[in-house]
VEXMAR-724248 format. One line per field, with one value per atom (N, C-alpha, C): chain; residue number from 1; x, y, z; atom name; residue in three letters. Coordinates in nm, 2 decimals. Each point is the difference from the previous one (the first is absolute). Layout:
residues N
chaine	[A  ...]
num	[NUM  ...]
x	[X  ...]
y	[Y  ...]
z	[Z  ...]
atome	[CA  ...]
residu	[ALA  ...]
END
This chain:
residues 122
chaine	[A  A  A  A  A  A  A  A  A  A  A  A  A  A  A  A  A  A  A  A  A  A  A  A  A  A  A  A  A  A  A  A  A  A  A  A  A  A  A  A  A  A  A  A  A  A  A  A  A  A  A  A  A  A  A  A  A  A  A  A  A  A  A  A  A  A  A  A  A  A  A  A  A  A  A  A  A  A  A  A  A  A  A  A  A  A  A  A  A  A  A  A  A  A  A  A  A  A  A  A  A  A  A  A  A  A  A  A  A  A  A  A  A  A  A  A  A  A  A  A  A  A  A  A  A  A  A  A  A  A  A  A  A  A  A  A  A  A  A  A  A  A  A  A  A  A  A  A  A  A  A  A  A  A  A  A  A  A  A  A  A  A  A  A  A  A  A  A  A  A  A  A  A  A  A  A  A  A  A  A  A  A  A  A  A  A  A  A  A  A  A  A  A  A  A  A  A  A  A  A  A  A  A  A  A  A  A  A  A  A  A  A  A  A  A  A  A  A  A  A  A  A  A  A  A  A  A  A  A  A  A  A  A  A  A  A  A  A  A  A  A  A  A  A  A  A  A  A  A  A  A  A  A  A  A  A  A  A  A  A  A  A  A  A  A  A  A  A  A  A  A  A  A  A  A  A  A  A  A  A  A  A  A  A  A  A  A  A  A  A  A  A  A  A  A  A  A  A  A  A  A  A  A  A  A  A  A  A  A  A  A  A  A  A  A  A  A  A  A  A  A  A  A  A  A  A  A  A  A  A  A  A  A  A  A  A  A  A  A  A  A  A  A  A  A  A  A  A  A  A  A  A  A  A  A  A  A  A  A  A  A  A  A  A  A  A]
num	[1  1  1  2  2  2  3  3  3  4  4  4  5  5  5  6  6  6  7  7  7  8  8  8  9  9  9  10  10  10  11  11  11  12  12  12  13  13  13  14  14  14  15  15  15  16  16  16  17  17  17  18  18  18  19  19  19  20  20  20  21  21  21  22  22  22  23  23  23  24  24  24  25  25  25  26  26  26  27  27  27  28  28  28  29  29  29  30  30  30  31  31  31  32  32  32  33  33  33  34  34  34  35  35  35  36  36  36  37  37  37  38  38  38  39  39  39  40  40  40  41  41  41  42  42  42  43  43  43  44  44  44  45  45  45  46  46  46  47  47  47  48  48  48  49  49  49  50  50  50  51  51  51  52  52  52  53  53  53  54  54  54  55  55  55  56  56  56  57  57  57  58  58  58  59  59  59  60  60  60  61  61  61  62  62  62  63  63  63  64  64  64  65  65  65  66  66  66  67  67  67  68  68  68  69  69  69  70  70  70  71  71  71  72  72  72  73  73  73  74  74  74  75  75  75  76  76  76  77  77  77  78  78  78  79  79  79  80  80  80  81  81  81  82  82  82  83  83  83  84  84  84  85  85  85  86  86  86  87  87  87  88  88  88  89  89  89  90  90  90  91  91  91  92  92  92  93  93  93  94  94  94  95  95  95  96  96  96  97  97  97  98  98  98  99  99  99  100  100  100  101  101  101  102  102  102  103  103  103  104  104  104  105  105  105  106  106  106  107  107  107  108  108  108  109  109  109  110  110  110  111  111  111  112  112  112  113  113  113  114  114  114  115  115  115  116  116  116  117  117  117  118  118  118  119  119  119  120  120  120  121  121  121  122  122  122]
x	[-1.50  -0.12  -0.02  -0.12  -0.02  -0.11  0.02  -0.10  -0.01  -0.12  -0.01  0.03  0.07  0.04  0.01  -0.10  0.00  0.03  -0.07  0.02  0.12  0.08  0.11  -0.02  0.07  -0.01  0.13  -0.01  0.12  0.03  0.12  0.05  0.10  -0.02  0.10  0.11  0.12  0.12  0.07  0.03  0.08  0.14  0.09  0.15  0.06  0.11  0.09  0.07  0.06  0.07  0.11  0.07  0.11  -0.05  -0.11  -0.06  -0.05  -0.06  -0.05  0.12  0.10  0.12  0.06  0.02  0.05  -0.09  -0.13  -0.09  0.01  0.01  0.02  0.12  0.11  0.13  -0.01  -0.05  -0.01  -0.09  -0.11  -0.09  0.07  0.08  0.07  0.10  0.07  0.10  -0.07  -0.12  -0.07  -0.09  -0.01  -0.08  -0.14  -0.06  -0.14  -0.06  -0.13  -0.07  0.00  -0.01  -0.01  -0.12  -0.11  -0.13  0.02  0.06  0.02  0.09  0.11  0.09  -0.06  -0.07  -0.06  -0.11  -0.08  -0.10  0.06  0.11  0.07  0.06  0.06  0.06  -0.10  -0.11  -0.10  -0.07  -0.02  -0.07  0.09  0.13  0.09  0.02  0.02  0.02  -0.13  -0.11  -0.13  -0.02  0.03  -0.01  0.10  0.12  0.10  -0.04  -0.05  -0.04  -0.12  -0.09  -0.12  0.05  0.09  0.05  0.08  0.08  0.08  -0.10  -0.11  -0.10  -0.06  -0.04  -0.07  0.09  0.13  0.09  0.02  0.02  0.02  -0.13  -0.11  -0.13  -0.02  0.03  -0.01  0.10  0.13  0.10  -0.03  -0.06  -0.04  -0.13  -0.06  -0.12  -0.13  0.01  -0.11  -0.11  0.03  -0.11  0.03  -0.10  0.01  0.04  0.04  0.03  -0.12  -0.12  -0.12  -0.04  0.02  -0.02  0.09  0.13  0.10  -0.02  -0.04  -0.03  -0.11  -0.10  -0.12  0.05  0.07  0.05  0.09  0.10  0.10  -0.03  -0.09  -0.03  0.10  0.09  0.10  -0.06  0.03  -0.05  0.08  -0.06  0.06  0.13  0.02  0.13  0.11  -0.03  0.10  0.05  -0.10  0.03  0.08  -0.04  0.08  0.14  0.02  0.14  0.08  -0.06  0.06  0.04  -0.09  0.03  0.11  0.00  0.11  0.13  0.00  0.12  0.07  -0.09  0.05  0.05  -0.07  0.03  0.13  0.02  0.13  0.12  -0.02  0.11  0.03  -0.10  0.02  0.08  -0.04  0.07  0.14  0.03  0.13  0.09  -0.06  0.07  0.03  -0.10  0.01  0.11  0.00  0.10  0.14  0.02  0.13  0.04  -0.09  0.03  0.05  -0.07  0.04  0.13  0.02  0.13  0.12  -0.02  0.10  0.03  -0.11  0.01  0.07  -0.03  0.07  0.15  0.04  0.14  0.07  -0.06  0.06  0.01  -0.10  0.01  0.11  0.03  0.11  0.13  0.01  0.13  0.04  -0.10  0.03  -0.01  -0.02  -0.02  -0.10  -0.11  -0.11  -0.13  -0.03  -0.13  -0.12  0.01  -0.12  -0.04  0.09  -0.03  -0.10  0.02  -0.10  -0.13  0.00  -0.12  -0.08  0.07  -0.07  -0.06  0.07  -0.05  -0.13  0.00  -0.12  -0.11  0.02  -0.10  -0.06  0.09  -0.04  -0.10  0.01  -0.09  -0.11  -0.01  -0.11  -0.12]
y	[1.34  -0.03  -0.15  -0.05  -0.14  -0.04  -0.11  -0.05  -0.15  -0.05  -0.14  -0.06  -0.11  -0.07  -0.15  -0.07  -0.15  -0.04  0.06  -0.03  0.06  0.07  0.07  0.15  0.07  0.14  0.06  0.10  0.07  0.12  0.02  0.11  0.08  0.13  0.08  0.04  -0.01  0.05  0.10  0.12  0.10  0.00  0.00  -0.01  0.12  0.04  0.10  -0.08  0.08  -0.07  -0.09  0.05  -0.08  -0.12  0.01  -0.12  -0.10  0.05  -0.09  -0.07  0.07  -0.06  -0.10  0.02  -0.10  -0.12  0.02  -0.12  -0.08  0.07  -0.06  -0.09  0.06  -0.08  -0.12  0.02  -0.11  -0.11  0.03  -0.10  -0.07  0.07  -0.06  -0.10  0.03  -0.09  -0.12  0.02  -0.11  -0.08  0.05  -0.05  -0.02  0.11  0.01  0.13  0.01  0.12  0.10  0.13  0.10  -0.02  -0.04  -0.02  -0.12  -0.11  -0.12  0.03  0.07  0.03  0.09  0.11  0.08  -0.07  -0.09  -0.07  -0.09  -0.07  -0.09  0.07  0.11  0.08  0.06  0.06  0.06  -0.11  -0.11  -0.11  -0.05  -0.02  -0.05  0.11  0.12  0.11  0.02  0.00  0.01  -0.11  -0.12  -0.11  0.01  0.04  0.02  0.11  0.11  0.11  -0.04  -0.07  -0.05  -0.09  -0.09  -0.09  0.08  0.09  0.08  0.08  0.05  0.07  -0.09  -0.12  -0.10  -0.04  -0.03  -0.04  0.11  0.13  0.11  0.02  0.00  0.02  -0.11  -0.12  -0.11  0.01  0.03  0.01  0.11  0.11  0.11  -0.02  -0.12  -0.03  0.08  0.05  0.09  -0.08  -0.13  -0.07  -0.15  -0.08  -0.15  -0.05  -0.13  -0.06  0.00  -0.03  0.00  0.14  0.10  0.14  0.04  -0.04  0.04  -0.08  -0.12  -0.08  0.06  0.04  0.07  0.13  0.08  0.13  0.00  -0.10  0.00  -0.09  -0.10  -0.09  -0.12  0.00  -0.11  -0.11  -0.12  -0.10  -0.01  -0.05  0.00  -0.07  -0.12  -0.07  0.09  0.07  0.09  0.11  0.05  0.11  -0.06  -0.13  -0.06  -0.03  -0.04  -0.03  0.13  0.11  0.13  0.04  -0.03  0.03  -0.08  -0.13  -0.09  0.04  0.04  0.04  0.12  0.10  0.12  -0.04  -0.08  -0.04  -0.08  -0.08  -0.08  0.09  0.11  0.10  0.07  0.03  0.07  -0.10  -0.12  -0.10  -0.02  0.00  -0.01  0.12  0.12  0.12  -0.01  -0.04  -0.01  -0.11  -0.11  -0.10  0.05  0.07  0.06  0.10  0.08  0.10  -0.07  -0.10  -0.07  -0.08  -0.05  -0.07  0.10  0.12  0.10  0.04  0.02  0.04  -0.10  -0.13  -0.11  0.00  0.02  0.00  0.12  0.12  0.11  -0.02  -0.06  -0.03  -0.09  -0.11  -0.09  0.07  0.08  0.06  0.10  0.07  0.10  -0.06  -0.13  -0.06  0.08  0.02  0.08  -0.07  -0.10  -0.08  0.09  0.11  0.09  0.06  0.02  0.06  -0.08  -0.13  -0.09  0.00  -0.01  0.00  0.13  0.11  0.13  0.00  -0.07  -0.01  -0.08  -0.11  -0.09  0.08  0.07  0.08  0.11  0.06  0.10  -0.04  -0.13  -0.05  -0.07  -0.02  -0.08  0.09]
z	[-1.91  -0.06  0.00  0.03  0.00  -0.10  -0.07  -0.10  0.02  -0.01  0.00  -0.13  0.00  -0.13  0.03  -0.05  0.02  0.15  0.09  0.14  0.07  -0.08  0.06  0.00  0.09  0.00  -0.05  -0.09  -0.05  0.09  0.03  0.08  -0.09  -0.01  -0.08  0.09  -0.04  0.07  -0.08  0.06  -0.07  0.04  -0.09  0.03  -0.08  0.06  -0.07  -0.11  -0.09  -0.12  0.06  0.10  0.05  0.07  0.08  0.06  -0.10  -0.11  -0.10  -0.07  -0.03  -0.06  0.08  0.13  0.10  0.00  0.00  0.00  -0.13  -0.11  -0.13  0.00  0.05  0.00  0.09  0.12  0.09  -0.06  -0.06  -0.06  -0.11  -0.08  -0.11  0.05  0.11  0.06  0.06  0.06  0.06  -0.10  -0.12  -0.10  0.04  0.05  0.04  -0.05  0.00  -0.04  0.12  -0.03  0.10  0.09  -0.06  0.07  0.10  -0.06  0.08  0.12  -0.02  0.10  0.11  -0.04  0.10  0.08  -0.07  0.07  0.10  -0.03  0.09  0.12  -0.03  0.10  0.10  -0.06  0.09  0.08  -0.05  0.07  0.12  -0.03  0.10  0.11  -0.04  0.10  0.09  -0.07  0.08  0.10  -0.04  0.09  0.12  -0.03  0.10  0.10  -0.05  0.09  0.08  -0.06  0.08  0.12  -0.03  0.10  0.11  -0.04  0.09  0.09  -0.06  0.08  0.10  -0.04  0.09  0.11  -0.03  0.11  0.10  -0.05  0.09  0.09  -0.06  0.08  0.10  -0.04  0.10  0.11  -0.04  0.11  0.10  -0.05  0.09  0.07  -0.02  0.07  -0.05  -0.12  -0.05  -0.06  -0.04  -0.07  0.01  -0.01  0.00  -0.13  -0.01  -0.13  -0.09  0.05  -0.08  -0.06  0.09  -0.05  -0.11  0.02  -0.10  -0.13  0.01  -0.12  -0.08  0.07  -0.07  -0.06  0.08  -0.04  -0.12  0.00  -0.10  -0.12  0.02  -0.10  0.00  0.09  0.02  0.09  -0.02  0.09  0.13  0.11  0.13  0.00  -0.06  0.00  -0.06  -0.11  -0.06  0.10  0.07  0.10  0.11  0.05  0.11  -0.05  -0.12  -0.05  0.00  -0.03  0.00  0.15  0.09  0.14  0.05  -0.03  0.04  -0.06  -0.12  -0.07  0.07  0.03  0.07  0.14  0.07  0.14  -0.01  -0.10  -0.01  -0.02  -0.08  -0.02  0.13  0.07  0.13  0.10  0.00  0.08  -0.04  -0.13  -0.04  0.04  -0.01  0.05  0.15  0.07  0.15  0.03  -0.06  0.02  -0.03  -0.11  -0.03  0.10  0.05  0.10  0.13  0.04  0.12  -0.01  -0.12  -0.03  0.01  -0.05  0.00  0.15  0.07  0.14  0.08  -0.03  0.07  -0.03  -0.12  -0.04  0.07  0.00  0.06  0.15  0.06  0.14  0.04  -0.09  0.03  -0.03  -0.10  -0.04  0.11  0.06  0.11  0.14  0.01  0.13  0.08  -0.06  0.06  -0.02  0.09  -0.02  0.02  0.07  0.02  -0.13  -0.09  -0.13  -0.07  -0.01  -0.07  0.08  0.13  0.08  -0.03  -0.01  -0.04  -0.14  -0.09  -0.14  0.00  0.08  0.00  0.07  0.10  0.07  -0.10  -0.08  -0.09  -0.10  -0.05  -0.10  0.05  0.13  0.06  0.03]
atome	[N  CA  C  N  CA  C  N  CA  C  N  CA  C  N  CA  C  N  CA  C  N  CA  C  N  CA  C  N  CA  C  N  CA  C  N  CA  C  N  CA  C  N  CA  C  N  CA  C  N  CA  C  N  CA  C  N  CA  C  N  CA  C  N  CA  C  N  CA  C  N  CA  C  N  CA  C  N  CA  C  N  CA  C  N  CA  C  N  CA  C  N  CA  C  N  CA  C  N  CA  C  N  CA  C  N  CA  C  N  CA  C  N  CA  C  N  CA  C  N  CA  C  N  CA  C  N  CA  C  N  CA  C  N  CA  C  N  CA  C  N  CA  C  N  CA  C  N  CA  C  N  CA  C  N  CA  C  N  CA  C  N  CA  C  N  CA  C  N  CA  C  N  CA  C  N  CA  C  N  CA  C  N  CA  C  N  CA  C  N  CA  C  N  CA  C  N  CA  C  N  CA  C  N  CA  C  N  CA  C  N  CA  C  N  CA  C  N  CA  C  N  CA  C  N  CA  C  N  CA  C  N  CA  C  N  CA  C  N  CA  C  N  CA  C  N  CA  C  N  CA  C  N  CA  C  N  CA  C  N  CA  C  N  CA  C  N  CA  C  N  CA  C  N  CA  C  N  CA  C  N  CA  C  N  CA  C  N  CA  C  N  CA  C  N  CA  C  N  CA  C  N  CA  C  N  CA  C  N  CA  C  N  CA  C  N  CA  C  N  CA  C  N  CA  C  N  CA  C  N  CA  C  N  CA  C  N  CA  C  N  CA  C  N  CA  C  N  CA  C  N  CA  C  N  CA  C  N  CA  C  N  CA  C  N  CA  C  N  CA  C  N  CA  C  N  CA  C  N  CA  C  N  CA  C  N  CA  C  N  CA  C  N  CA  C  N  CA  C  N  CA  C  N  CA  C  N  CA  C  N  CA  C  N  CA  C  N  CA  C  N  CA  C  N  CA  C]
residu	[MET  MET  MET  LYS  LYS  LYS  LYS  LYS  LYS  GLU  GLU  GLU  ASN  ASN  ASN  ASN  ASN  ASN  GLY  GLY  GLY  LYS  LYS  LYS  ILE  ILE  ILE  ALA  ALA  ALA  VAL  VAL  VAL  THR  THR  THR  VAL  VAL  VAL  ARG  ARG  ARG  LEU  LEU  LEU  THR  THR  THR  HIS  HIS  HIS  ARG  ARG  ARG  GLU  GLU  GLU  ALA  ALA  ALA  GLU  GLU  GLU  ASN  ASN  ASN  LEU  LEU  LEU  LYS  LYS  LYS  ARG  ARG  ARG  LEU  LEU  LEU  CYS  CYS  CYS  ALA  ALA  ALA  LEU  LEU  LEU  ARG  ARG  ARG  LYS  LYS  LYS  THR  THR  THR  THR  THR  THR  GLN  GLN  GLN  THR  THR  THR  GLY  GLY  GLY  TYR  TYR  TYR  LEU  LEU  LEU  THR  THR  THR  GLN  GLN  GLN  MET  MET  MET  ALA  ALA  ALA  THR  THR  THR  HIS  HIS  HIS  LEU  LEU  LEU  ALA  ALA  ALA  ARG  ARG  ARG  LYS  LYS  LYS  GLU  GLU  GLU  LEU  LEU  LEU  LEU  LEU  LEU  ASP  ASP  ASP  TYR  TYR  TYR  ALA  ALA  ALA  VAL  VAL  VAL  ARG  ARG  ARG  GLU  GLU  GLU  TYR  TYR  TYR  ALA  ALA  ALA  GLU  GLU  GLU  GLY  GLY  GLY  LYS  LYS  LYS  ALA  ALA  ALA  SER  SER  SER  LEU  LEU  LEU  SER  SER  SER  GLU  GLU  GLU  LEU  LEU  LEU  ALA  ALA  ALA  LYS  LYS  LYS  LYS  LYS  LYS  THR  THR  THR  GLY  GLY  GLY  LEU  LEU  LEU  ASP  ASP  ASP  ALA  ALA  ALA  PRO  PRO  PRO  THR  THR  THR  ILE  ILE  ILE  MET  MET  MET  ASP  ASP  ASP  GLY  GLY  GLY  ILE  ILE  ILE  VAL  VAL  VAL  SER  SER  SER  VAL  VAL  VAL  SER  SER  SER  GLY  GLY  GLY  LYS  LYS  LYS  ASP  ASP  ASP  LYS  LYS  LYS  ALA  ALA  ALA  ALA  ALA  ALA  LEU  LEU  LEU  ASP  ASP  ASP  ALA  ALA  ALA  PHE  PHE  PHE  LEU  LEU  LEU  ALA  ALA  ALA  ALA  ALA  ALA  ALA  ALA  ALA  LYS  LYS  LYS  THR  THR  THR  LEU  LEU  LEU  SER  SER  SER  LYS  LYS  LYS  LEU  LEU  LEU  ASN  ASN  ASN  ASN  ASN  ASN  ASP  ASP  ASP  PRO  PRO  PRO  GLU  GLU  GLU  PHE  PHE  PHE  TYR  TYR  TYR  GLU  GLU  GLU  LEU  LEU  LEU  ALA  ALA  ALA  VAL  VAL  VAL  LYS  LYS  LYS  ALA  ALA  ALA  VAL  VAL  VAL  SER  SER  SER]
END
């Protein structure tokens, strides 16, 4: 249920007794209110999922940066940073794979093994 309250919207969340008790304990440890914690968590998770969606859609060629910015509400530089971050992780994994292939190639005196690895990722 949503209600307007001083420019904010209230959202009701239903928890089991166990979930509510866990939330209460966590908030006590963090010295924060349950509402504050849930608001912060929901905001952070929603932003992360919107960025993940935008990066995935862009990587698959399904939408442009401007379309994704409009659709997700994120600005284009934020989406570009997300794309670069994912691409950087992919490059690091690729570099590690090729380094391992090179090492195995040298250990086994098999230069063709490394050449095949390079061709496989090209």
